C-alpha positions as CSV (number, residue, x, y, z in Angstrom):
1,M,209.8,85.2,151.8
2,K,207.6,86.0,148.8
3,H,204.6,84.7,150.6
4,I,205.3,86.8,153.6
5,N,205.7,90.0,151.4
6,L,202.4,89.1,149.6
7,I,200.5,88.7,152.9
8,I,201.9,92.1,154.2
9,A,200.8,93.8,150.9
10,V,197.3,92.4,151.2
11,L,197.0,93.5,154.8
12,I,198.2,97.0,153.9
13,C,195.5,97.2,151.1
14,L,192.8,96.1,153.4
15,L,193.8,98.6,156.1
16,A,193.9,101.4,153.6
17,S,190.5,100.4,152.2
18,S,188.9,100.5,155.6
19,C,190.3,103.9,156.3
20,A,189.2,105.4,153.0
21,K,185.6,104.1,153.2
22,Q,184.3,105.7,156.4
23,S,180.5,106.2,156.5
24,T,177.9,107.5,158.8
25,P,176.7,104.8,161.2
26,M,173.3,103.4,160.3
27,G,170.4,103.8,162.7
28,G,170.1,106.1,165.7
29,P,167.6,109.0,166.3
30,V,167.1,111.7,163.7
31,D,168.5,115.1,164.8
32,L,165.4,117.4,165.4
33,D,167.2,120.0,167.4
34,P,168.0,123.4,165.8
35,P,171.4,124.9,166.1
36,K,172.0,126.7,169.5
37,V,174.0,129.8,169.8
38,L,177.1,129.5,171.9
39,D,178.5,133.0,171.4
40,M,177.6,136.3,169.8
41,N,180.1,139.1,169.0
42,P,179.0,141.7,169.7
43,A,176.8,140.3,172.5
44,D,173.1,140.7,172.4
45,Q,171.9,144.0,173.9
46,S,175.4,145.6,173.6
47,L,175.7,149.4,173.9
48,N,178.2,151.8,172.3
49,T,179.3,149.3,169.7
50,R,180.1,149.8,166.0
51,P,181.1,146.3,164.7
52,K,182.7,145.9,161.3
53,E,181.7,142.3,161.4
54,I,179.4,140.1,163.4
55,I,180.3,136.6,164.4
56,L,177.8,134.0,165.8
57,T,179.1,130.6,167.0
58,F,176.8,127.5,167.2
59,D,176.9,124.1,168.8
60,E,176.9,122.3,165.4
61,Y,177.7,122.8,161.7
62,I,175.3,125.2,160.0
63,K,174.1,126.3,156.5
64,L,172.4,129.5,155.3
65,E,169.0,129.5,153.5
66,N,168.6,132.6,151.3
67,A,170.3,134.9,153.7
68,N,169.7,138.1,151.7
69,K,165.9,137.5,151.9
70,N,165.5,135.8,155.2
71,I,167.8,137.9,157.4
72,L,166.0,141.1,158.2
73,I,168.1,144.0,159.3
74,T,166.6,147.2,160.8
75,P,167.0,150.0,160.5
76,R,167.8,150.1,156.8
77,I,171.4,149.5,155.7
78,N,172.9,148.9,152.3
79,K,172.4,145.2,152.2
80,D,174.2,144.9,148.9
81,E,177.4,145.6,150.8
82,V,176.7,142.9,153.5
83,I,178.5,139.6,153.1
84,F,177.1,136.5,154.9
85,T,179.4,133.5,155.2
86,A,178.8,130.2,157.0
87,I,181.9,128.2,157.9
88,K,181.5,125.0,159.9
89,N,179.7,126.1,163.0
90,T,180.3,129.9,162.6
91,L,178.3,132.6,160.8
92,V,180.3,135.7,159.8
93,I,178.5,138.9,158.7
94,K,180.8,141.6,157.2
95,L,178.9,144.9,157.2
96,N,181.3,146.9,155.0
97,Q,179.7,150.2,155.9
98,E,179.4,152.8,158.7
99,L,176.5,152.5,161.1
100,E,174.4,155.5,162.3
101,D,175.0,157.2,165.6
102,S,172.8,156.5,168.6
103,T,170.8,153.8,166.7
104,T,169.5,150.4,167.7
105,Y,170.1,147.7,165.1
106,V,168.2,144.5,165.0
107,F,169.3,141.4,163.0
108,N,166.3,139.1,162.8
109,F,167.6,135.7,161.5
110,Q,164.1,134.2,161.1
111,K,164.7,130.7,159.6
112,S,167.8,131.5,157.6
113,I,170.2,129.5,159.8
114,Q,169.8,125.7,159.7
115,D,171.8,122.7,160.9
116,L,173.8,121.1,158.2
117,S,172.5,117.6,158.5
118,E,168.7,117.9,158.8
119,G,168.0,121.5,157.9
120,N,166.4,122.3,161.2
121,P,166.1,126.1,161.4
122,T,166.8,128.3,164.4
123,E,163.7,130.1,165.7
124,N,163.2,133.5,167.2
125,L,166.9,134.3,166.9
126,K,167.7,138.0,167.1
127,L,170.7,140.1,167.7
128,V,170.1,143.6,169.1
129,F,172.8,146.2,169.8
130,S,173.1,150.0,169.9
131,T,175.7,152.4,168.6
132,G,174.6,154.7,171.4
133,E,174.0,154.5,175.1
134,N,170.4,153.2,174.9
135,I,168.4,150.4,173.3
136,D,165.4,151.7,171.5
137,S,162.3,149.8,172.7
138,L,159.2,151.3,170.9
139,T,157.0,148.9,168.9
140,F,154.6,149.0,166.0
141,S,152.2,146.0,165.7
142,G,149.0,144.8,164.2
143,T,147.6,142.6,161.5
144,V,147.5,142.4,157.7
145,N,144.5,141.3,155.7
146,S,144.0,140.8,152.0
147,Y,140.8,142.2,150.3
148,F,140.9,139.8,147.4
149,P,143.2,136.9,148.4
150,G,144.2,134.4,145.7
151,R,143.9,130.7,146.3
152,N,147.7,130.4,146.8
153,D,148.4,133.7,148.5
154,Q,150.5,133.5,151.6
155,L,150.3,136.3,154.1
156,E,153.9,135.6,155.3
157,D,155.1,136.9,151.9
158,A,153.9,140.4,153.0
159,I,156.2,143.1,154.5
160,V,155.3,146.0,156.8
161,G,157.6,149.0,156.8
162,L,158.2,152.4,158.3
163,Y,159.8,155.4,156.6
164,P,160.9,158.5,158.6
165,I,158.8,161.5,157.7
166,D,161.9,163.3,156.3
167,D,162.8,160.3,154.1
168,T,162.6,161.4,150.4
169,T,161.8,157.8,149.3
170,N,158.6,155.8,149.7
171,V,157.4,152.2,149.4
172,F,157.7,152.2,145.6
173,I,161.2,153.6,145.5
174,A,163.4,152.1,148.2
175,P,163.2,149.6,151.1
176,P,161.9,151.0,154.4
177,Y,163.9,152.2,157.3
178,Y,162.3,149.7,159.7
179,L,160.6,146.5,158.4
180,T,159.3,143.1,159.5
181,Q,157.8,140.1,157.8
182,V,154.1,139.2,158.4
183,D,153.5,135.7,159.9
184,S,151.1,133.1,158.6
185,L,148.2,134.5,160.7
186,G,148.7,138.0,159.3
187,K,150.3,139.4,162.5
188,F,153.3,141.7,162.5
189,N,155.5,143.5,165.1
190,I,158.3,145.9,164.4
191,T,160.5,146.3,167.5
192,N,163.3,148.5,168.8
193,I,162.0,151.6,167.0
194,K,163.5,155.0,167.7
195,A,161.0,157.7,168.8
196,G,159.9,159.8,165.8
197,K,157.4,160.5,163.1
198,Y,156.9,157.9,160.4
199,L,154.9,156.8,157.3
200,A,153.7,153.2,157.4
201,Y,153.1,150.8,154.5
202,A,152.4,147.1,153.9
203,W,152.8,145.2,150.7
204,K,153.0,141.8,149.1
205,D,156.7,141.4,148.3
206,D,156.4,138.8,145.6
207,N,159.8,139.5,144.0
208,N,161.8,139.9,147.3
209,S,162.9,143.5,146.4
210,L,161.8,144.9,149.8
211,K,159.8,147.5,148.0
212,A,156.4,147.5,146.3
213,E,155.8,147.2,142.6
214,F,153.3,149.9,141.8
215,K,151.8,147.9,138.9
216,S,151.5,144.4,140.2
217,E,151.9,144.0,143.9
218,A,149.1,144.4,146.5
219,F,149.8,147.1,149.0
220,D,148.3,149.4,151.6
221,F,149.3,152.5,153.6
222,I,148.4,154.7,156.5
223,K,147.8,158.1,154.9
224,D,148.5,160.1,158.1
225,T,151.9,160.6,159.8
226,I,152.4,158.3,162.8
227,D,154.1,159.8,165.8
228,I,155.7,156.9,167.6
229,N,156.5,158.0,171.1
230,Q,154.8,155.0,172.7
231,P,154.0,151.4,171.6
232,I,151.4,151.5,168.7
233,E,149.2,148.4,168.6
234,R,146.2,146.9,166.7
235,I,147.0,148.5,163.3
236,Q,145.1,147.0,160.4
237,F,146.5,146.9,156.8
238,N,144.3,145.7,153.9
239,L,146.3,144.6,150.9
240,A,144.8,145.1,147.4
241,K,146.3,145.5,143.9
242,G,145.8,148.6,141.9
243,D,148.1,149.8,139.0
244,Q,149.2,153.3,140.2
245,T,150.3,154.4,136.7
246,P,148.1,157.3,135.3
247,I,146.2,156.2,132.2
248,K,147.5,157.6,128.9
249,L,146.7,157.6,125.2
250,L,150.0,156.4,123.7
251,R,149.1,156.6,120.0
252,S,146.2,156.3,117.5
253,S,146.1,155.3,113.9
254,P,144.0,153.7,111.1
255,Q,143.7,149.9,111.4
256,G,142.2,148.5,108.2
257,T,138.9,150.4,107.7
258,G,138.7,151.2,111.4
259,Y,140.7,153.4,113.8
260,T,142.6,152.1,116.8
261,L,143.6,153.9,120.1
262,V,146.5,152.3,122.0
263,L,146.6,152.9,125.7
264,N,149.1,152.2,128.5
265,K,146.4,150.3,130.5
266,T,142.8,149.2,130.0
267,P,140.3,151.8,131.2
268,V,137.2,151.1,133.4
269,E,135.2,154.0,132.0
270,I,135.2,155.3,128.4
271,K,133.3,158.3,127.2
272,L,133.2,159.1,123.5
273,E,131.3,162.1,122.2
274,N,130.3,162.6,118.5
275,D,126.9,162.9,116.9
276,K,127.5,159.8,114.8
277,L,128.2,157.5,117.7
278,G,125.6,154.8,118.1
279,E,124.4,155.3,114.5
280,E,127.4,155.1,112.2
281,I,130.2,154.7,114.6
282,F,130.6,152.0,117.2
283,Y,133.6,150.7,119.2
284,S,135.0,147.7,121.0
285,V,137.5,147.4,123.8
286,G,140.5,145.1,123.8
287,D,143.6,144.7,126.0
288,K,144.9,148.3,126.3
289,R,143.2,149.4,123.2
290,I,139.9,150.9,121.8
291,N,138.8,149.9,118.3
292,L,136.5,152.3,116.4
293,Y,134.4,151.2,113.5
294,S,132.2,153.0,111.0
295,N,129.7,151.7,108.6
296,K,130.6,154.5,106.2
297,I,133.9,155.0,104.5
298,S,135.3,158.5,104.4
299,S,138.7,160.1,103.9
300,D,137.7,163.1,106.0
301,S,138.9,163.1,109.7
302,L,136.1,163.0,112.3
303,A,136.7,164.8,115.6
304,I,135.8,162.7,118.7
305,D,136.1,163.8,122.3
306,L,137.6,161.0,124.4
307,S,137.5,160.7,128.2
308,L,139.2,157.8,129.9
309,T,139.2,156.8,133.6
310,D,141.3,154.0,135.0
311,S,140.7,151.7,138.0
312,V,142.4,154.0,140.6
313,G,140.6,157.1,139.4
314,F,143.1,158.8,137.1
315,R,141.5,160.5,134.1
316,T,142.7,161.8,130.8
317,D,140.8,163.8,128.2
318,S,141.8,164.0,124.5
319,L,140.5,165.2,121.2
320,I,141.2,162.7,118.4
321,Y,140.7,162.9,114.7
322,A,139.6,159.4,113.4
323,K,139.7,158.4,109.8
324,F,137.7,155.5,108.3
325,E,139.3,154.8,104.9
326,E,139.2,152.2,102.2
327,S,141.7,149.4,103.0
328,E,143.0,146.3,101.3
329,R,143.8,144.8,104.6
330,R,141.7,141.7,105.3
331,P,139.2,142.2,108.2
332,E,139.6,140.2,111.4
333,K,137.2,137.2,111.5
334,L,134.1,137.5,113.7
335,T,134.1,135.4,116.8
336,V,131.5,134.8,119.5
337,S,131.9,133.6,123.0
338,P,128.8,132.4,125.0
339,N,128.5,132.3,128.8
340,S,127.8,128.6,128.5
341,G,127.7,126.2,131.5
342,K,125.5,128.4,133.7
343,S,122.7,126.9,135.7
344,F,119.2,128.5,136.0
345,H,115.8,127.9,137.4
346,Q,113.1,129.6,135.3
347,Q,114.9,132.7,133.9
348,L,117.6,131.9,131.4
349,D,120.0,134.8,130.8
350,I,122.3,134.1,127.9
351,E,125.2,136.4,127.1
352,L,127.1,136.3,123.8
353,T,130.3,138.3,123.5
354,F,131.6,139.3,120.1
355,N,135.1,140.7,119.2
356,K,133.4,143.4,117.0
357,P,130.2,145.4,116.9
358,I,127.2,143.5,115.5
359,V,124.9,145.2,112.9
360,E,122.7,142.3,111.6
361,I,121.2,139.1,113.1
362,N,119.5,136.3,111.1
363,Y,116.8,135.2,113.6
364,D,115.8,132.3,111.4
365,S,119.0,130.4,112.4
366,L,119.0,131.5,116.1
367,Y,117.0,129.4,118.5
368,L,116.9,127.4,121.8
369,T,116.5,123.6,121.7
370,Y,115.8,121.3,124.6
371,D,114.9,118.1,122.8
372,T,115.9,116.5,119.5
373,A,112.9,118.2,117.9
374,A,111.7,120.8,120.4
375,V,112.7,124.4,119.6
376,I,112.0,127.8,121.1
377,A,112.5,130.6,118.7
378,I,114.6,133.6,119.8
379,T,112.9,136.8,118.8
380,P,114.1,140.5,118.8
381,E,111.9,141.2,121.9
382,M,114.1,138.8,123.9
383,M,117.3,140.5,123.0
384,S,119.2,143.7,123.9
385,F,122.8,145.0,123.6
386,K,124.5,145.6,126.9
387,D,125.9,148.9,125.5
388,S,124.3,150.4,122.4
389,L,127.6,152.3,121.5
390,R,129.5,149.0,121.4
391,R,127.0,146.4,120.3
392,D,129.5,143.6,121.2
393,I,127.7,142.0,124.1
394,L,124.3,140.5,123.2
395,Q,121.9,139.6,126.0
396,I,119.1,137.1,125.5
397,N,116.5,136.7,128.2
398,L,114.1,133.7,128.1
399,S,111.5,132.4,130.6
400,I,111.4,128.6,130.7
401,P,108.3,127.4,132.6
402,D,108.4,124.3,134.9
403,S,105.9,122.7,132.5
404,I,108.8,121.9,130.2
405,P,110.4,118.9,132.0
406,F,113.9,119.0,130.5
407,E,117.2,119.6,132.2
408,L,119.6,120.5,129.3
409,Y,118.9,123.5,127.0
410,T,121.1,124.5,124.1
411,V,121.3,127.9,122.3
412,K,122.1,127.3,118.6
413,A,123.2,129.7,115.9
414,A,124.2,128.5,112.5
415,D,127.2,130.0,110.6
416,S,126.3,133.4,109.0
417,T,123.8,134.2,111.8
418,F,125.6,137.3,112.9
419,M,127.2,140.0,110.8
420,D,129.6,142.5,112.2
421,I,130.2,146.2,111.1
422,E,133.0,145.1,108.7
423,G,130.6,142.7,106.9
424,Q,132.1,139.6,108.4
425,Y,129.8,136.7,109.4
426,N,130.5,134.1,112.1
427,E,132.1,131.1,110.3
428,V,131.6,128.7,113.2
429,E,128.3,127.3,114.3
430,L,127.4,128.3,117.9
431,S,126.2,125.6,120.4
432,A,126.1,126.6,124.1
433,N,124.6,124.5,126.9
434,Y,122.7,125.6,130.0
435,K,121.3,123.5,132.9
436,K,117.8,123.9,134.3
437,L,117.6,123.2,138.0
438,K,114.7,121.6,139.7
439,R,112.8,123.7,142.3
440,E,113.1,121.0,145.0
441,T,116.9,121.0,144.8
442,L,117.1,124.7,145.5
443,A,117.5,126.4,148.8
444,D,114.8,129.0,149.5
445,A,116.9,132.0,150.5
446,I,119.9,133.4,152.3
447,S,119.3,136.8,153.9
448,G,120.9,139.1,156.4
449,T,121.9,142.6,157.6
450,I,125.1,144.7,157.3
451,Q,126.1,146.5,160.4
452,G,128.7,149.1,161.2
453,S,128.7,150.9,157.9
454,E,126.6,153.0,155.6
455,G,126.0,152.1,151.9
456,P,125.8,151.9,149.1
457,F,126.9,148.2,149.2
458,I,127.7,145.5,146.6
459,V,126.8,142.1,148.1
460,E,128.4,139.1,146.5
461,L,127.6,135.4,147.0
462,L,130.8,133.4,146.3
463,D,130.9,129.6,145.6
464,S,133.5,127.2,147.0
465,K,135.9,128.3,144.1
466,G,135.6,131.9,145.0
467,E,133.6,132.7,141.9
468,I,130.7,135.2,142.1
469,K,127.4,133.2,141.7
470,R,125.0,136.1,142.6
471,D,125.3,139.7,143.4
472,T,123.0,142.5,144.4
473,Y,123.4,146.3,144.8
474,L,122.0,148.1,147.8
475,A,121.8,151.8,146.9
476,T,119.9,152.3,150.2
477,G,119.4,150.2,153.3
478,N,121.4,147.4,154.8
479,K,119.3,144.3,154.2
480,F,120.0,141.7,151.5
481,T,118.4,138.5,150.2
482,F,119.4,135.9,147.7
483,N,116.5,133.7,146.6
484,L,116.4,130.2,145.1
485,I,120.0,129.2,145.5
486,E,121.7,126.1,144.2
487,A,122.6,123.9,147.2
488,G,126.3,124.1,148.2
489,K,128.9,126.0,150.2
490,Y,129.2,129.8,149.9
491,E,130.8,132.9,151.3
492,I,129.3,136.4,151.4
493,R,131.5,139.4,150.6
494,V,130.4,143.0,150.9
495,I,132.0,145.9,149.1
496,E,131.5,149.3,150.7
497,D,130.9,151.3,147.5
498,S,131.6,154.7,149.0
499,N,131.5,156.7,145.7
500,G,128.5,154.9,144.3
501,N,130.0,153.9,141.0
502,R,128.8,150.2,141.4
503,R,132.3,148.7,141.4
504,W,135.2,148.2,143.8
505,D,137.9,150.9,143.6
506,P,141.5,150.2,144.6
507,A,143.7,152.7,146.5
508,N,145.1,155.8,144.9
509,F,148.5,156.4,146.4
510,E,149.1,159.8,144.8
511,E,145.8,161.1,146.1
512,K,146.2,159.3,149.5
513,R,142.8,157.6,149.0
514,Y,142.2,154.2,150.5
515,A,140.8,151.2,148.6
516,E,137.1,150.7,149.2
517,R,136.6,148.4,152.1
518,T,135.5,144.8,151.7
519,F,134.4,142.5,154.5
520,N,132.9,139.0,154.7
521,Y,130.3,137.3,156.8
522,I,132.1,135.5,159.6
523,D,130.2,133.2,162.0
524,S,130.6,134.8,165.5
525,E,131.0,131.4,167.2
526,S,133.1,129.3,164.9
527,G,135.0,132.1,163.1
528,N,134.2,130.4,159.8
529,K,133.3,132.2,156.6
530,T,131.6,129.3,154.9
531,I,127.8,128.9,154.8
532,T,126.4,125.5,153.9
533,I,122.9,125.4,152.5
534,R,120.7,122.6,151.1
535,G,117.6,122.2,149.1
536,G,114.5,123.6,150.8
537,W,116.6,125.4,153.5
538,T,116.3,129.1,154.5
539,I,119.1,130.9,156.3
540,E,117.9,134.2,157.8
541,D,119.2,136.9,160.1
542,L,122.9,136.7,159.1
543,V,124.8,139.6,160.5
544,I,127.8,140.9,158.6
545,D,129.8,143.2,160.8
546,S,131.9,145.8,159.0
547,T,133.4,147.4,162.1
548,P,137.1,147.9,161.4
549,K,139.4,146.1,163.9
550,T,141.9,149.0,164.0
551,G,143.7,150.8,166.7
552,K,144.3,154.5,167.0
553,I,145.1,155.2,163.3
554,D,142.3,156.7,161.3
555,R,141.5,154.6,158.2
556,T,138.5,156.6,156.9
557,N,138.7,158.1,153.4
């Protein structure tokens, strides 16, 4: 009897074990099919409906991927009140708010709904319904471009939005009334828009706030009101960053024997007016600050007119009273940074950047070497300061003839070669290398013509890393040439310098001024931007077409 009881006990344990350890059968095809909708409540294209909650039923278990970001709802509702819940094969959306009268709502689920097992997302899933008797059907579509794209920028991170003309908010304050996300090709399409007048914006929504950050996110806008009473197509947005905060002088105070101005942002133009500037007083520019220095100590205040302009064109004017007093504070050490690593052919352009204005140079310890014993002396005639009021960027220009058959050249400066305005010498020896290129390895020229625009132009030759290798300024005319170029792959970018200040200017939102246009050379047949050139080659007659690919909206400044 005991044996029979023992056998029964063992059988019960084995049976319980097999029931408890169920597992997914091995093998079989991987599920590649996305979830399919079996039912929507309310139904798609419903009229005269005001749901408190929306229920979607699928043919398999589902999960949600970042619903608050990936599910786009237009027109604007209070998304903080919306609750998304995925339970088995059902998605429940509780709205928790009243919807507007006679309004078409669109829930674009993008890739937020995925099957539970493999994560396959639904595609092109939308729910459209109206609280009134009609479904709005107007559209607003086009493309988004980036003037200065980063290497890892993704256009699908960009948003295009519409704000009703009577809306008191804008792209920097609140999410838009209508919006859509840009696809990987830069295309966008806002659907089911109610007829009316709107303001249009596009921006790179890096922080997923559904509004633009005026300091850090690239954006663009259409400055004129858009009357949408029929489909609007072929709109072009050009994204670019530009801190929209007006420049301000926050404070100023003595700093050691100098005087420091602290700003809210770094200016692109600085004008200082005083009779002693460039003789006794010099300045340098740091991150959000201007440092004034004097070679004479005085307890009397010195009046200096200050005018600052930032990158978007805001300007501020101030009258400051600077003091240059005795101080026990230890001066900052003098540092020097060369533009080492540059390649050249015959003309070697060396640039040394200092953290403070330079007042003395010991030429005996400054020279160029290209062999263990061969030296070229650097003389005052070869040198100049980029800005005589700053004296912090020293330019050295040397001609190296082909008769010197060496490849590597090094500029040398011993310690104590340079003395700054505070009496500090460089403590570290300078050694910076430059590579001389052989003529036979260089391409002869790249040249072309700019069409569809009037100058002035800034024409830039970019290498495969996107770095500027050459640039030229066309004050008049539309033809450009780059001679004696190192073999490699390049792109050509043109900046339409409409105000002639020799730099690119971003948009000014307050003044409704567009960013200066940029455009690239694009091969008309392949659509490729890249130009490959080898030693001895000449590439001529390139045509850079600046004609904007826009629709009916005026994008002129």
